[in-house]
C-alpha positions in Angstrom: 19.9 -4.0 -4.7 22.5 -2.4 -3.5 22.0 -0.9 -0.8 24.4 1.1 2.1 23.2 0.7 5.5 21.6 2.6 6.7 19.9 3.4 10.7 17.0 1.5 10.2 13.2 4.1 9.1 10.2 3.3 9.9 8.1 2.9 6.0 4.0 2.3 5.6 3.0 1.5 2.5 -0.6 1.0 1.0 -1.7 -2.1 -0.7 -4.1 -2.7 -3.6 -5.6 -5.9 -6.7 -9.2 -5.5 -8.0 -7.8 -8.2 -10.9 -6.7 -12.3 -10.3 -7.2 -12.9 -7.1 -6.9 -10.2 -5.2 -6.5 -11.0 -1.6 -4.2 -14.2 -2.9 -1.8 -11.5 -4.3 -1.8 -9.4 -1.0 -1.9 -12.2 1.0 1.6 -12.2 -1.3 3.1 -9.4 -1.1 2.8 -9.1 2.2 4.9 -12.0 3.1 7.5 -10.4 -0.4 7.6 -7.4 1.6 8.8 -9.2 5.0 11.0 -10.9 3.0 12.6 -8.2 1.0 16.9 -7.1 2.9 17.3 -4.9 5.4 13.0 -4.8 6.2 11.0 -6.1 8.9 7.6 -5.7 9.4 5.7 -4.2 11.9 2.3 -4.1 11.6 -0.1 -5.1 9.5 -3.5 -3.6 9.0 -7.0 -5.7 8.3 -7.5 -6.3 5.0 -10.7 -3.8 2.7 -12.6 -4.1 0.6 -13.5 -0.6 -1.4 -15.2 0.3 -4.8 -12.3 1.8 -7.5 -12.0 5.6 -6.8 -12.7 7.7 -9.5 -12.6 4.8 -11.9 -14.3 1.9 -13.0 -13.6 -1.7 -11.9 -14.1 -4.8 -9.7 -14.1 -4.0 -5.8 -10.3 -3.9 -4.7 -8.8 -5.6 -1.3 -7.2 -3.0 0.7 -4.1 -3.5 3.3 -1.3 -1.6 5.2 1.9 -2.5 6.2 3.8 -0.6 8.7 7.7 -1.3 7.5 11.0 -0.8 9.9 14.2 -0.6 6.6 17.7 -0.4 6.5 17.0 0.2 2.6 16.8 4.2 1.7 13.3 5.2 -0.3 14.3 4.5 -3.7 15.5 1.0 -3.4 11.8 -0.1 -0.9 10.5 2.4 -4.7 12.6 -0.4 -7.3 11.3 -3.5 -4.8 8.2 -2.8 -4.4 7.6 -1.9 -8.0 9.5 -6.3 -9.2 7.1 -6.6 -6.8 4.4 -5.5 -9.0 5.5 -6.3 -12.3 6.2 -10.3 -10.7 2.6 -9.8 -10.1 2.1 -9.0 -13.6 1.6 -5.0 -12.9 0.0 -3.8 -16.2 0.5 0.7 -16.6 -1.6 1.3 -19.1 -3.8 4.4 -17.4 -4.0 6.2 -14.6 -5.9 4.4 -12.8 -6.6 1.5 -14.3 -7.7 -2.3 -12.8 -4.7 -4.1 -11.6 -3.2 -7.4 -10.4 -0.8 -5.5 -7.8 -0.3 -1.9 -6.3 2.5 -0.5 -3.6 1.9 2.9 -2.6 5.0 3.8 -0.4 3.2 6.5 1.3 5.5 7.3 3.6 9.6 6.7 4.6 10.4 8.0 8.3 9.6 12.2 8.1 11.7 12.1 4.9 9.9 15.2 1.8 11.3 13.8 -1.5 9.9 14.8 -4.4 11.1 13.5 -8.0 10.1 12.0 -11.4 10.0 9.2 -9.7 8.9 9.3 -5.9 6.8 11.6 -4.3 7.0 11.4 -0.1 4.6 11.6 1.3 2.4 10.3 -0.6 0.5 13.1 -2.4 -3.1 12.0 -1.9 -3.4 9.1 0.8 -5.3 12.0 2.4 -7.7 11.6 -0.2 -8.5 8.2 0.0 -10.6 5.7 1.6 -9.0 3.1 1.6 -4.9 4.0 2.5 -7.1 6.1 5.6 -8.7 3.4 7.1 -6.1 0.7 6.6 -3.2 3.4 8.3 -5.5 3.9 10.7 -5.7 0.3 12.5 -1.2 0.5 11.8 -0.9 3.5 13.1 -4.0 6.3 14.0 -1.4 9.5 14.9 -2.0 9.7 11.6 -5.8 9.7 10.7 -7.5 12.3 12.6 -11.5 12.6 11.7 -11.3 15.7 9.6 -10.2 13.0 7.4 -12.0 10.7 7.4 -14.9 13.7 7.1 -13.8 13.8 4.2 -14.1 10.2 2.3 -17.2 9.2 4.1 -18.5 9.0 1.0 -16.0 6.3 -0.7 -17.2 2.6 -0.3 -15.5 0.8 1.8 -15.7 -2.0 4.3 -13.3 -4.2 6.6 -13.2 -7.6 5.6 -13.3 -10.8 6.4 -15.0 -13.0 4.1 -11.7 -11.5 2.0 -8.9 -13.0 3.6 -10.6 -17.2 3.2 -11.7 -16.5 -0.5 -9.2 -19.1 -2.3 -10.4 -18.1 -5.2 
C-alpha cells in the first residue's frame, strides 16, 4: 500500500457479520484494523446483535471502531475491502448475508462522493446497527432524534456473543 504520510485523521468504521462465525469475524477484523500501517484504534464499541435490515438471514454481530489514521480515505477503503475478501465476502446481491462487512462511516470532516466511496456513509443515520455502536465511541455524533427514527429496528447489546466460540 503506497502511502504519502499525512496528519492523522479520525475515521469511523462499522463492522458487521452474520455468516459463519460472526463474533469471530468481527473480532479478527478489529485485530486486523489495529495492524494497519499508520493507523491506531482509539475506541471500540460493545458488540451488538441485530436483525438484518431490509433483508433476510441470520442475526448480525455489529460494532463500530474509531481510528486515527494517516492513510487517505481511498487507501483505508482498499484495506477494508481486502479484509472483507480475506474473510470470504461475496458481493452477490445488495443486503445479502455476509461473512464480513466493513463500512467507512466518516473520514475526518471529509465529504466525498465518487463511484468507489461516499463519506459520510449515505445511510448511517438510517441504521440502528450503526447508531447504537457509534454512540458508544462517539456519543456527540448521535442524538435522540436519530435513535427515535430507528427504534423499530431490533438490536441489543450482547455480552454472550463476545464469548461465542462456535
